[in-house]
C-alpha positions in Angstrom: -24.6 -6.4 11.9 -21.4 -7.2 9.9 -21.5 -10.2 7.6 -18.5 -12.1 6.4 -18.3 -13.0 2.7 -19.3 -16.6 2.2 -16.3 -17.3 0.0 -13.9 -16.1 2.7 -15.7 -18.2 5.3 -15.2 -21.3 3.2 -11.5 -20.5 2.8 -11.2 -20.2 6.6 -12.9 -23.7 6.9 -10.4 -25.2 4.4 -7.4 -23.5 6.0 -8.3 -24.9 9.5 -7.7 -28.4 8.1 -4.3 -27.5 6.6 -0.8 -27.6 8.2 1.7 -24.9 7.6 2.8 -25.3 4.0 6.4 -24.4 3.3 9.1 -26.2 5.3 12.3 -24.2 5.8 15.6 -26.1 5.7 19.3 -25.3 5.7 20.6 -21.8 5.1 24.0 -21.5 3.4 26.2 -18.5 2.7 27.8 -18.7 -0.8 29.9 -15.5 -1.1 32.1 -13.8 1.5 32.9 -10.4 -0.1 31.4 -6.9 0.0 28.2 -5.7 -1.7 27.1 -9.0 -3.4 23.5 -8.6 -4.5 20.7 -9.6 -7.0 21.2 -13.3 -7.5 19.5 -15.1 -10.4 19.5 -18.8 -11.4 20.4 -20.3 -14.7 17.6 -22.3 -16.3 19.3 -25.6 -15.5 19.9 -24.6 -11.9 23.7 -25.1 -12.2 24.8 -21.5 -12.0 23.9 -18.3 -10.1 24.7 -14.9 -11.5 24.9 -11.9 -9.3 26.3 -8.4 -9.0 29.5 -7.9 -7.0 31.0 -4.5 -6.4 29.5 -3.0 -9.6 30.4 -5.9 -11.8 28.6 -9.1 -13.1 29.7 -12.4 -11.7 28.6 -16.0 -11.9 29.3 -19.1 -9.7 28.2 -22.7 -9.4 25.0 -23.2 -7.3 27.1 -24.4 -4.4 29.2 -21.2 -4.4 32.3 -22.6 -6.1 34.1 -21.3 -9.2 33.1 -17.6 -8.7 33.9 -15.9 -12.0 33.8 -12.3 -13.1 31.7 -12.1 -16.3 31.7 -8.4 -17.1 33.4 -5.4 -15.5 34.0 -1.8 -16.6 34.7 1.4 -14.7 30.9 2.0 -14.6 28.2 0.4 -12.5 26.7 -2.9 -13.7 24.0 -4.8 -11.8 20.6 -6.6 -11.9 21.7 -9.6 -13.9 19.5 -12.4 -15.2 20.0 -15.4 -17.5 18.5 -15.8 -21.0 16.0 -18.6 -21.4 18.7 -20.9 -23.1 21.3 -20.0 -20.4 23.8 -18.8 -22.9 23.6 -15.1 -22.1 23.4 -12.8 -19.1 21.3 -9.7 -19.4 22.1 -6.8 -17.0 21.8 -3.1 -16.5 24.8 -0.8 -16.9 25.5 2.8 -16.4 27.1 4.9 -19.1 29.4 7.7 -18.2 30.2 10.0 -21.1 32.1 13.3 -21.1 29.9 16.4 -21.6 26.8 14.2 -21.4 24.4 13.1 -18.7 24.7 9.6 -17.4 22.1 7.0 -18.3 21.4 3.3 -17.6 20.9 0.8 -20.4 20.5 -2.9 -20.9 23.3 -5.1 -22.2 23.9 -8.8 -22.7 27.1 -10.8 -22.4 27.8 -14.3 -23.7 28.9 -16.5 -20.9 31.2 -18.6 -23.1 32.8 -15.5 -24.6 32.9 -12.9 -21.9 34.3 -10.3 -24.2 31.3 -10.6 -26.5 28.8 -8.1 -25.1 26.1 -6.1 -26.9 23.9 -3.2 -25.9 20.3 -4.4 -26.3 18.1 -1.3 -25.4 18.8 2.2 -26.8 19.8 5.1 -24.6 16.9 7.4 -25.0 15.9 6.8 -21.3 17.0 4.8 -18.3 16.3 1.1 -18.7 17.1 -1.5 -16.1 16.1 -4.8 -14.4 15.9 -7.0 -17.5 14.3 -10.4 -17.2 13.6 -12.8 -20.1 10.3 -14.6 -20.4 10.4 -18.4 -19.8 9.9 -19.1 -23.6 12.7 -16.6 -24.5 10.5 -14.4 -26.7 10.2 -11.3 -24.6 12.2 -9.3 -22.1 10.4 -7.3 -19.3 12.3 -4.4 -17.9 11.9 -1.0 -16.2 12.1 2.2 -18.2 11.8 5.9 -17.6 10.7 6.5 -21.2 7.3 7.8 -19.9 8.8 9.9 -17.1 9.2 7.5 -14.2 10.0 3.8 -13.9 7.3 1.8 -15.6 7.3 -1.8 -16.8 7.9 -2.4 -20.5 8.5 -5.5 -22.6 10.6 -5.8 -25.8 11.9 -8.5 -28.1 15.3 -10.0 -27.1 17.0 -7.9 -29.8 15.6 -4.6 -28.3 12.9 -4.1 -30.9 9.1 -3.7 -30.4 9.2 -1.9 -27.1 5.7 -1.8 -25.5 4.6 -0.1 -22.2 2.8 -2.4 -19.8 2.2 -0.2 -16.7 1.7 3.5 -16.3 1.5 4.9 -12.8 2.7 8.1 -11.2 5.2 6.2 -8.9 8.1 4.0 -9.7 7.3 0.3 -10.2 9.7 -2.3 -8.9 11.6 -4.9 -10.9 9.2 -7.3 -12.8 9.2 -11.1 -12.6 7.5 -13.5 -15.0 4.8 -16.1 -14.2 5.9 -19.6 -15.4 3.4 -19.5 -18.3 4.8 -16.1 -19.5 1.4 -14.4 -19.4 1.7 -12.4 -16.2 4.2 -10.1 -14.5 4.4 -9.5 -10.8 6.0 -6.4 -9.3 5.9 -4.0 -6.4 4.5 -0.5 -6.3 4.4 1.8 -3.3 5.0 -1.1 -0.9 2.3 -3.3 -2.4 2.5 -6.4 -4.6 0.8 -6.1 -8.0 0.2 -8.4 -11.0 -0.4 -7.5 -14.6 -1.0 -9.4 -17.8 1.3 -8.6 -20.8 -1.9 -8.5 -23.0 -2.7 -5.0 -21.7 -5.0 -6.0 -18.9 -5.6 -3.7 -15.9 -3.1 -4.3 -13.0 -4.4 -6.1 -10.0 -3.1 -5.6 -6.5 -2.3 -8.9 -4.8 -1.1 -7.6 -1.4 -2.2 -4.3 0.1 -1.4 -3.9 3.8 0.3 -1.6 6.2 3.8 -3.0 5.5 6.5 -2.5 2.9 6.4 -5.4 0.4 8.9 -5.6 -2.4 10.8 -7.9 -4.8 8.1 -10.4 -5.6 8.9 -13.4 -7.8 6.9 -16.5 -8.8 7.8 -20.0 -7.8 8.5 -22.4 -10.8 5.0 -24.0 -10.5 3.3 -20.6 -10.2 1.5 -21.4 -6.9 3.6 -19.2 -4.7 5.2 -15.8 -4.7 8.3 -15.1 -2.7 8.8 -11.4 -1.6 10.5 -9.1 0.9 8.5 -7.6 3.7 9.2 -5.6 6.9 6.1 -7.0 8.7 8.4 -8.8 11.2 10.4 -5.6 12.0 13.2 -6.5 9.6 13.4 -7.0 5.9 12.8 -10.7 5.8 11.7 -13.2 3.1 8.1 -14.3 3.0 6.1 -16.6 0.7 2.4 -16.2 -0.1 0.0 -18.1 -2.3 -0.2 -16.6 -5.7 -3.9 -16.0 -5.3 -2.8 -13.4 -2.6 -4.3 -15.0 0.6 -2.0 -16.9 3.0 1.6 -15.9 3.9 4.5 -17.6 5.7 7.8 -16.2 7.0 10.9 -17.8 5.6 13.9 -15.9 7.2 14.1 -14.8 10.8 17.4 -13.0 11.1 18.0 -9.6 12.7 19.4 -8.3 9.4 18.1 -7.3 5.9 17.2 -9.9 3.3 16.5 -8.9 -0.2 16.3 -10.0 -3.9 14.8 -13.5 -3.5 15.2 -15.9 -6.6 13.7 -19.3 -6.9 15.8 -22.2 -8.1 14.3 -23.9 -11.2 13.3 -26.9 -9.1 11.7 -24.7 -6.5 13.6 -26.3 -3.7 15.8 -23.3 -2.9 15.7 -19.5 -2.7 18.8 -17.5 -3.4 18.9 -14.1 -1.8 21.1 -11.3 -0.6 21.6 -10.7 3.1 23.8 -8.4 5.2 23.9 -11.0 8.0 27.4 -10.5 9.4 27.8 -6.9 8.1 28.1 -7.0 4.3 25.6 -8.1 1.7 26.4 -11.5 0.4 24.6 -14.2 -1.5 22.9 -17.0 0.5 20.5 -19.9 -0.3 17.8 -21.4 1.9 16.3 -24.9 1.3 12.6 -25.2 1.0 10.2 -28.1 0.7 6.4 -28.8 0.6 5.9 -25.7 -1.5 3.2 -27.3 -3.6 0.6 -27.2 -0.7 -1.5 -24.1 -0.1 -0.4 -21.8 2.8 -3.0 -21.4 5.5 -4.5 -18.0 6.0 -2.8 -17.4 9.4 -1.8 -13.7 9.6 -4.0 -12.9 6.6 -7.2 -13.3 8.6 -7.1 -9.5 9.2 -7.4 -9.0 5.4 -10.7 -10.8 5.3 -13.2 -8.5 3.6 -16.3 -7.7 5.6 -19.4 -6.0 4.2 -22.8 -4.8 5.5 -25.9 -6.7 4.3 -27.8 -5.0 1.6 -30.5 -2.6 3.0 -32.8 -1.1 0.4 -34.2 1.5 2.7 -30.7 2.7 3.6 -29.7 2.7 0.0 -32.7 4.9 -0.9 -32.0 7.3 2.0 -28.4 7.7 0.9 -29.5 8.3 -2.7 -32.0 11.0 -1.6 -29.4 12.8 0.6 -26.7 12.7 -2.1 -28.9 13.7 -5.1 -32.1 15.6 -3.9 -32.6 17.3 -7.3 -32.4 14.1 -9.2 -34.7 12.5 -6.7 -37.4 15.2 -7.3 -37.0 14.7 -11.1 -37.5 11.0 -10.7 -40.5 11.4 -8.5 -42.0 13.9 -10.9 -41.5 11.6 -13.9 -43.0 8.7 -11.9 -46.1 10.8 -11.0 -46.6 11.8 -14.7 -46.4 8.1 -15.7 -48.9 7.1 -13.0 -51.3 9.9 -14.0 -51.1 8.9 -17.7 -51.7 5.3 -16.8 -54.9 6.1 -14.8 -56.1 8.6 -17.5 -55.7 5.9 -20.2 -57.7 3.4 -18.2 -60.4 6.0 -17.4 -60.7 6.9 -21.1 -61.0 3.2 -22.0 -63.9 2.9 -19.5 -65.8 5.7 -21.4 -65.7 3.8 -24.7 
């Protein structure tokens, strides 16, 4: 007989008393161009930076005053703000004669758009930079170990340290609000890892393609992209991994979710209408836990402990070791009885 874990049963009981958590509000299109992607909010929530046709742009949070920040003949993308809001960090491709192309990380000062600086060296492709909330570290993807892994470095490009090491490419990292954890995607699953060198933990492992995870400002939720509805839509899950809720329902592809600092909006890229542009969607009630709902199929079930079956399995798997154990036990028993017998003769 299959027995459900007591903890999961209690979670089901709690979830039965809860209403659906996240309330979805108005959706608004902010840009109306071609190939607008990867939005990121400024720390004060006043600006959104994004990539537009291989260049770095910014605009007000309502879509007004769209301004080109950095543009060369090469590709630039994946922008994010510094913790103080003065700089934008981004990835850029270098095209050099008689040399292989590579991707590096640069930063540009918003007030002085001509003031840009390469942050990470060019020994291997580096991209998807994102600064920690306290401004002391930058997490990014690097091919220094052969494929894209997650690394962290100081804002000036020094003290590079590898955080993950897998045989597949990790997706872009995102910081937890306390700066202690990073969330990312790997092979269609959502993972979390501490920057202290702890072992990565999988948060979402199902039959769907789950990518682009990002923490909410209060750390209780993670927004991500999933194809579980048949399209690439935005979803939100509790940061403890159980409980999910669909946020977008369009017959198009949504990607690159980014929480506003207040947690009341998600900016994202969508090809609704044909071309990818930047949109926002209003959210409320994000501080309440999401009920299990569709995650009930992820509830872990396990068989009750059966000592007889465990012994049978051990004997079948290790017959030689079983004989050695039985021989040792018989010797111990014989010595025990022999000792008692000799004591009786005294």
